[in-house]
N, C-alpha and C positions, 0 to 999 in steps of 0.2 A: 820508488822501487820499480825497476824495469822487468818486463817479462821476457826471459831468455828464450821462451818457446815460440815467440812471434816469428811467423814465416817471413823470410826476407829473400829478395832476389840475389842470387849468387854473383850476378854480373854488376849490378849498380847499387845493391844494398837497400832498395826501396822496400818498406814494409808492405805486406800483402795479406788479404783476408784468406781464411781457410778455403773459401769457395773459388778463389782466383786460380785460373788455369795457366795464366801467363802474366808477366809483369806489365803493368800499365805504363811504366816509364820507358822500358827498352824492348819490350816484346818477347823476352826470353821465356821459354817454357819453365814453369816453376816446379813441375814434377813430370813424371813420365807421361808422354802424350797418349799412352794407352788408356788414360782415364777419360779421354774424350773420344769415344768410338765414332761419333758423328763425323769428326774431322778426318779420322783415319779412314772411314768408309768413303768419304769424298775423294781422298787421296788414292784409294784403291781403284775407284771408278775411273779416275783420271789416268792412272798408269795403264789400265787395261783398255783404254780407248772409249769408255762409256762417258763421253763428255757431258751429255745432257743429264745423265743420272748424277754426275758429280756436281753439276750446277744446282740441280734440284735439292741435293743433300745440303749444300752450303746455304741455299736460300731458306731451307727449313731450320737450319741451325741459327741463322741470323734473325729469323722471325722470333726466336726465343731469346737470343742474346745479340741484339743489334750492335753492341759495342765490342764484339769479339774481334780483336785486332787481327789475329792470324786468319780467321775465316774471311774477314773483309779483304785482306790482302790476297788470299788465295782466289776468292771470287773475282777480284779486280784483275788478276792475271788471266783468269779464264776468259773474262769478257774482253780483255785486250786482244787475246789471240783470236777472238771471234770478230774483231774489228769494231767493237762497240766501245770506242775510246772515251766518250763522255761518261758512260756508265762505269767504265773501269776507273776513271779518274775520281768519280764520286766514291767508289769503294776504297780507293787508296786514301782519300781524305778522311774517311771514317776510321781507317786503320791508324793513321797518324794522330787523329784526335784522341783515340783511346790510348795510344802508346807514342808519346811525342818524340822519343828517341829511337823509334823503329826505323833505322836508317834505310833498309831495303825498300820499305813502303814509300819513303820520301823519294828515293831514287826512281822507283817505278812510276810514281806520280809525275816526276819530271819527264820520263820517257813518254808517257801517255800525252802529256801537254805538248811536248815537242812534236809528236806525230800529228797532233791536231792543229799545229801551226800557232799555238799559244805560247810564244816565247817568254813573255813576262812570267807566266805561271811556271814554266820549265826552269827559268832562271832562279825563281824563288825556291823551288824544290831542291835544286842542286846546291844552292847556297846553304840550305838547311843541312843537307848531307855533310857539307864541309865544316859546318859549325860542330857537328857531332864527331867527325873524324877528318881532320885537315889533310890527312895523307891518303884519302880515298881517291885513288888515281882516276878511276872511271868517272867519278863525279867531276873532277877537274876537267876531263876531256869533254864530257857532255855539257858542262857549264860553258866551256869555251865555244862549242858549237852553237849553243843557244844564243850566246852573246854575239857571235859572228853573224848569225842570221838576223839578229835584232839591230845590227849596225853599230854595236859597241866594240869596235875593233881593237882599241887599246887594251881593254880589259880581257878581251878574247885572247889576244896575244899572250898576256901574262899566264893565263890558265893553260893554253896549249903548251907553253914552255914548261910549266909545272908538270903537266901530264907526261910530257916526253922525258923530263928528268926522273920522274918516278917509274915510268915504264918506257924505256927507249924503243920498244917494239911498236909503239904507236906511230906507224909510218904516216898516217893521215894527218897527224899533228904537224909534221914538217910541210906537208902539202898546203895545209891551211895557213901556216905561217908564211909560206911563199906567196899565197894569194894576198894576204894582208900587206906584205911588203910591196907587192906589185901595185896594189891600189894606191899606195902612198908614194909611188914612183921611186921606191928604194930598190933599184934594179939589181945592184950587186948582192944585197941581202936576199932578195927574192930568188935570184939565180942559185945562190948557195943552198937555199932551202929546197927548191925543186930538184936540184941535183942530188941532194941527200935523200929525198923521198924516192927518186928514181933508183938510186943505188940500193936502197933498202927493200924496194918492192920489185926489183928486177924488171922495171918498165911499167908505165901506166900511161894510157893515152891522154888523160886529162893533164897529168904532170908534164908530159912531153909538149902538149899544145901550149900550156902556159909558159913553159921555158922558151919555146919558140917566140912567143910574143915578147918576152923579156929580152931575148937576144936581138930582136928587131929594134926594140926601144933603145938598146945599147949601141945600135949601129952595126951589129954583127949579122948582116943579112944572109951571108952564105951559111953560117952556122944555123940560123933560123930555118932556112930552107931544108937543110939536112934533117933537122928535127921534124919538120912537117912531113918529109918523105918517110921518116921512121914511124910517125903516127899513122900515116896511110897504110904502111905495111902491117901495123897491128890491127887496123880495122878490117883488113882482108884475111887475117888469120882465121882458120876454121875454129880455133879454140875460143875466139872472142864471142861472148854471149852464150857459150855452152852452159847447159844446165849443170 
């Protein structure tokens, strides 16, 4: 005979203990967050600019509940913004260990690893995001970037194309696809992607520069020189580099 009063996550259906404040499977709050004033206090400190107080409150919470997925994620994000990427990544790992389907924690772990230059770690984190949600467009784009910087250009191309299909506004996907085709000497395809990126971004120095290289490779030297002149014009514009 089953107990109909067992608390279950409304998102994934996982059973939970009465003391659980969040689902260990997907990270969803199981009841009103007001039951955990410690987390709310940390959030209030953060919103009001008291960052150190927020950090100390989270650290006190985690000293009592080291496997609190949301607190680990929140502290990881706090540390990330302080530039403490290794510590941030450690917090994100604790969050996903406690809540394996906590997709945002996996994503942020990927971001922290990426900014540390640890592409294999970033790739693993973004792949996990896509196992949870195959339509997570930001994860496709970030995975493509990590694969690109790891030299896995074929798979990077696939994910740039998927990211662009899901979100056409990802202009930089076209730019990176252009670079991939350029490196493979697929100059017609490269030119098409750079032109698309420039059309969507209303001009970008890097895109113009690469398109000039492609035009030279195609033997269109006059067109290449026009593009270089255009790039030089951008570099002299007062708006370039403006804060």
